[in-house]
Each structure stands twice: as structure tokens, then as C-alpha cells.
N, C-alpha and C positions, 0 to 999 in steps of 0.2 A: 518855674520861676525863671527869670529872664536873668541871665548873666550879665554881670556889668563888665566892659573891656577888661579892666583890671583882672576881675578873676579870669576870664579867658586866659589873657597872657599867664596868668599865675598858673593854670593847669597845664598850657602847653610847656611851661618851663618845667615843671614837675614831671611831664611824662619825656621830655627831651634831655633831662640829666644835667642842663646847662642856663646860664643865665643870660638873658637878652635884655634890650630895650624897644619899644614901639613909641615912635612920634607920631602923634595924629595929626590930620590935616590944619588944626588948630593951634598946634606947636605944644601941645601937651604931651609932655615925656612920663612913659609908664614903664617900668621894670619890674622884671622878677628873675627869682633864681639866685642862688647863694653864690657869692664871688663877684669879680668885675666880669661886666658884660664882654660876651665874646663877639658880638655884633649888634648892630642896630638897625632895625625896619623902620624907614622914614615914608609915612602914607602923605602923598602929595594931593590928593583928592579924594571927596567923599565917596566918588565911586570906586575907586581903588579899595577903599577899605570895605565897603559893602560887598565888591565882587569877592573878595578872600573869605567873607562871611558866607558868601551864597556858594562858591565853587572850589573852595580849599586851595590846595595850591596850584590849581590852574588860574583860578582868579588872580592870586597873589603873583605869579610869575607873568602872565599876560599885561599886568599892570607895571611890571617892573619891566618888560620888553618896551613897551609905551612911552617910560618916563615917568608915570605916576607913582612910581614906586623907586627909593634908593636904597640900597645895602651899605652901611657904612661898617668898617671892620672886615673879617674872616667872610666870605664868601662861604667858602666851605663848609665853617660851622654853621652858616646858615640854614644851607643844603642838608648837612646832617641832622641838624636840630629838626626841621620840618619833617624831613622821613622818620625820624625816632620818635616825633610827638603824634605822627600820624596823620599829618595834614595833608599826605599824598590819597589818604583813602578818605576823607572828608566828602559830602556831597558823591557819593557813590554812583547813584541814578542819574544824575545829572552829565556826568564824566563819562560813564557806560554808555550813556545815548550817544554821547557827540562821537565816542570812539567805534560805536556801530554804525554812524551815519558817514565818519571818515572812511571806514572800510567799503562802504559801498561805492564810495567815489572815487577811491586810490587803489583798490585791488591790484594785487599783481596777477590776477588771473588770466587778465589778457594781456599777451607779451608786449604790445606797445604801450600800454598802462605801465608795465614793468620796466621797459626802458626810459619811459618819462621819468618814474620815480627815481632809476639808479641815476639818471642824468642830473635830477635835481640837486644831489648831494656829490656825487664823485665827478660831477662835470664841471666843478668849479675850477679847473684848472692847474696842470702842474706847477705853477709859479705861486700858487696859494698854498697847496700842500707841503712845497718845498721848504716853505720858511719856518714850520714848526713839527713835522716829520722829521726821523732819522737821514741823515745823508751816507750815501747816494742812494740807498735802497727804497726809502720812503714807504715802508711798510706801515699801512695803517689797520694794524690788529696787534691784539696782545703780545708784548714781548715775554721775553723769557729771562729770568733774572736770577739766573745760576750765582750762588755764593762768589763774593768776589768780583761781580759786573759793577762797574762804575759809571757806563754812561749808555745813554738810549740806544746806541750805534750798535755798541756790544750786545745789549740785550735782543736786539733784533736779529744781528747774526746769529746769536745763540739759539733763539727760536726756529731760525730754517734750518740749522745745523741738528737741533734737538728732532724737526721733522723727519730730515733726511735720513738720521740714524733710524728712526722708528719705522719708516718704510723700506730700509734697507737699500735706497736708492744707489744705481751703480752704473758705471759708465756702458753707454750704449742703449740702455732701457730707454722704451718711450713712455711719458708720462703725462698727463693732462693735469693744468692748472686752474681750476674753474674758479672765473672771479680775480683774474690774476693781476687786478691794480695796477701800478706803474711797472709791474715786471721784477721786482725786487727777490720773490723768490726765486722765480728761472734765472735770473743773473748769476746770484749767488751761489744757489745749485749746480750751476753747470761748472763753474769756478771750484767748486768743492768735488763732485763726483763724475762729471761731463755725461749725465743723462741728457738726453733729449727731450725739451719743455714745448708744449702746446698749450697756449693761454687762450681761454675763453673769458671774453668780459662783454657786456652789453651796454657799456658807457663809449659812447664816440671816441670823445676826446681821450680818455685813457688808452684807449686802443691805438689812436692815430700817434701818440707820444711813445708808446711800447714800441709799435712798428718803426718808429726812426729811431729809435734806441737801439733795436736789433741790427738795424742796417749800419747804423754809427760805428757799432761795434764790431761788423763784419760777421756777425754770427747767425745769417740767414740759414746755413745750412743745419744748424743746430736747434734754434729756439724760432718759433712762429708765435701769432698771436691772430685771433678769428674775433669778428664782431657777431656775438649772437646771443641770444637767451640760454642760460644755462640748462634750460629742457631740450635743447636742438643738440642732439647725439650727432657724431660726426664718424665714430667708429669705436674699437676698442683698445685700450692702451694697458702696458704694463703695471704701473701704477696711477694712482690718482691723489691729488691732494686738493682740499677745499678749505681756503681759512677765509673764513668772517663771510660766507654765503649763506648759508643755512637761514640767518636772520632775514634774508631779502627774498626767500621762499614766498613769504604771505601767509596769512592767515588758514587758509584752505587749501593750499598748494604744497604742504610738506611731502605728503606722499607721493606725490607726481614728479617732486624735485628729488626726492631719494632714489626713486627707480630710475632717473635718469644718469644718477652718481652711478648706481649699479651697471646700468647699460654701458658706460665708459670703460668699465673695466672687462680684460678679459678672464676666462675662468681661472680662479687661483691667484688672480692680481690682489696687491694689496691697495687700501687706500686709508687716507685720514681725512677726519671730519673736525675741524678747528671752530666753535661756534658758541656765542652766548646763548644758554639755556633756564631756563627756570627748573627749580625743583617742586614738581607739582603744579596743577595747573594754576595759568593765571593769565589774566590779560596783559598785552604790553602795553608799559605807560604811554598814556593820550600825549604828554608833552613833546615825547621822541617821536611818536608818529607824525604829529601834527607839525611840529616846527622844525625837526632834524632830519628824520627817516621817514618821508612819506611811503606807505605801503608796507613798512616793516614789519615784521612780528615775531618776538622771540616764541621758539618751539620749547616745550618741555623735554626734559631728558628722558623720560620714559616713552613718549609716545615718538619720541625720534627713534629711540632703539626697537620698539616695535614696528614701525614703518621699514627699518634696515632689515629686521628679520623676515618680514614678509617679501623681500626682494631677493632672498638667498645670501645674506652679509651675514658672515661670523663675526661676533664683536671679539676682538682680541685682547684690547686695553682701553681702560677711560681714566684718564688724568684731570683733575680739576686744577684748572690754573687761575682761580679767581683773584687770590692775591697779588698775583702777577699782574692781574690788569689794572689793580688800583694805583700799583708804580707806574705803569705806562701812563696811564691818565693824567699822573700828577706832571709828568714832565712834558707831556704835550699842553697840558694848560698853563704850564710855566712858560713854556717856548710861545705858545699863542699870543700870552698876556705881553710878552717882552717884544714881541715882533709886530706886535699891532700896528703901529704906526707905517710899517712896510707893508704889512697885508692891506691897508686902507688906501696905502698910494696905488695899488696896483687897479683899483675901481672904485672910486669913491661913492658911486650910487650903488653899487651892490655890497659893497663892505662897509656899511655904514654903523652907526652905534645901536641899532636895534639887532643886526647881524652879531654884533659883538657880544651883548648882552645874552643872545641866545645861545652862542655857541659857548661862552663860558659858563654858563648854566649848566649845559649840556657836559663839557668835559668834567667841570669842576664837581657836578651831581654825580654823574657815574662814577666817578675816583670813590665819593662815599658810598654810595650804592653798594659797591663791591667790598666796603668795607664793613657794613651793617652786621652786627653780631648775629642777629635774626634772619638775615636777608635770603631771598629764596632766586635771587638772581647769580649766576654762576659763569664761569667759561670751563667748557670741556673741549678736550682733545679724544677723538673715538678713533681708534684704530681697528680696520676690520678687513676681512680679506672676502674674495667673492668666490663661495663654497668654504667648505669645512677645510681646514690646512690639515696637511698631513704630519707623520712624525719627523719626516727629513724637509719638508719645503719651509718650515718657519722654527726660530730657536725655542725651546722649551722654557726659557727664563726671561727676564728683561733686562738682563746684567749689561748688555753691550748698549742698551740706550742711554743707560745714566754713567756710563765710562768716559772718563776726560779725553 
């Protein structure tokens, strides 16, 4: 039996647990669910409607990016409803095939392609990111919302301080910051601990900015940055921090990138991996890989731990910050939306309406993803040592990490 559009909408509303409306290209308004509709999906073309039936969330989102669909009301509610209703697992064969073909074209296996993938996202320029990330550190990773935290700036400083405590980072120690972004961790960690930081980044634009900032602050003797692939090891360090890097290792490069992390550490050294990870095996969302992070691949926690153990790394502590990421993304989305006119003014050809729609779906959608009651995507911090720690080389408890 072929279901009517009204029946389809009703079934989706029941699975999503919220009311919404759909307006068809000919102006018919169809609603379902109990209570006031949280949002309305307005289809402007028959092709957009057919694409949604054929390809699920990918058909709907790409029609929205092209202006053939509009969301009225809460975008967050619409994104959450789509996930809870299972729209993102509709047409699995088609989307899986496209994901596989995308991996062939954009795999991070080749360092040159990995660099191009990174620059496509992180090379958008410091002026762009400065308009909606925290100032002045510009940390583009999950913040740490300790009780009493009132701002993104405070939460990002709190994250850096949390990591420094876990690593027991101390004055005079040499550490490597893999994928150092705009250098926020290094600059704040230097002020806190006096440890000597060396950043590695494959994005040319960020490396140049960080190097200029190090020179501007007169920290050439304490901090440095190198443009290189994450797999290009240049020596052993006392400590290692890797925040938001593992997601860019690529689908088949996890073991290789983990080995490089191990090779960066001296025997007995401590490291911390901070990464988005799946619980159980899962493909990485096609929308994210196609429109936001080319070459990206979210690893599973279990496979990551196995890869670490094979490299002689002892797991000391695992913390899940999933709920912290939802709060972080909320603020990013709010600031991005509020500053859109200023973002657009930077380069109207690059930051056009399509870009705005893609990035708002990315920021808002990821916030809702981390809130899903049965979601399998989390944010992990894994503390590890190179080789087993001894009775005297590391504290027996974690009390010092959570102390004020």
C-alpha cells in the first residue's frame, strides 16, 4: 500500500515525538503531532519533495541548501525531529554508496589530499573564526562547562586548564600540540604552566597566523609551530596533546595516526586524546563529510583503544564530555547567527546564503546530535602513557584533576 503524504508526516511526527507542519509546492498545509507545531518545512518545488522521499535527510538538506526548501520556526527542533524520526537512516543504500564514493575521492590516505581537506575547512581565515569562537584563544573544539561557568571564554579556558591538570604539565617540559589550530592551547598553557609548546598543523593559513602571533608576543624561545602532516614525527616530547585531530585521521588511517602519536612521546611520557568518537561501529554522517569536513571520519572508541594498546600506550583515564559539546555548539550557533552580516561582509562570494545554511545546519544539528537520548556519538578525553606508569611516576587517584 502506498502511503499518502499526510500518513507519512503523521508517522514521522509520532516517531519524533513533536508536532510540525509541511507545506507542499502547491500550497497545501499538512500538520501532524499533538500541540503547537515546533517548525514548518516549506517545499518550493516538486523535485525537492521527491528528493526527500528518495534520499531522506540528504535530499531534504541539500534542497534546503539550494533554496528549494525553507525551515520556518526552530531549526534545532527540526534537526532533532529528523534524527529522532530516523530520517537520517532513510535510503541507507543510496547514502552509503555516495559515502563510499566520497571516501575514494577525498581519502586522507595521501598527505597532499589530507592537507587540501584540512584547508577546505580550517583555511577559511582567522577573521571568519574570530567572529564566533571565543576570544582571544579561538578554540574550535568542545569546551568544559564546569559548574558556575557563565561564558564560552570561561569554558574554553576551563578546558585547557582541565587538560593541563590531566597531563600534569609543568614548567620546562616540552610538549607537542598536534593540530594546534590558532594556538589557543599553547598560549594559555604557557601562561599557566611555563611548559614549552611545539604546534603541528597542516593548514597553511593557521600556521602562518600562529607563527605571527608567537612573534608578536615575543615567545619565539618558548613556543613554535611547524607546518606538517600529523604523521610526520620530528622527535620525542615529554607530553602530548591532541585536541580535535583524530576525527581527521580518515577512515583507514587510524592505526597510522595513533602510531605517530606514540612516536611523538618519550618512554614514560603522558598524552591526551580529545576526540569525537562513536560507541560501536558506525559510518560517519554523509552530510558532514560531503559539505563540512571533507576526508573526516569519526572513529569508534573501542577501535581507538585497541590501536593505542598495539602501540604500547597504557590507558589511564577516559572521560565523556558529550553534554559539554552540546552546550559549546549552542553558543557557536548563536554567535554565528548573530554575526552573520559581519561574516558575509568578509567575502560575499565565499560566505553566501548557501554557506550560511550549511553551517547553521552543521552547528545546530551537531548540538542536537550530542543531545540524542540514544545517540552513539560522544566526545572522549583519553589520558594515556607511553608504557605502563610506575607506583611513583603518576598519582594513584584522579583527585588532583577535579580540584579547583
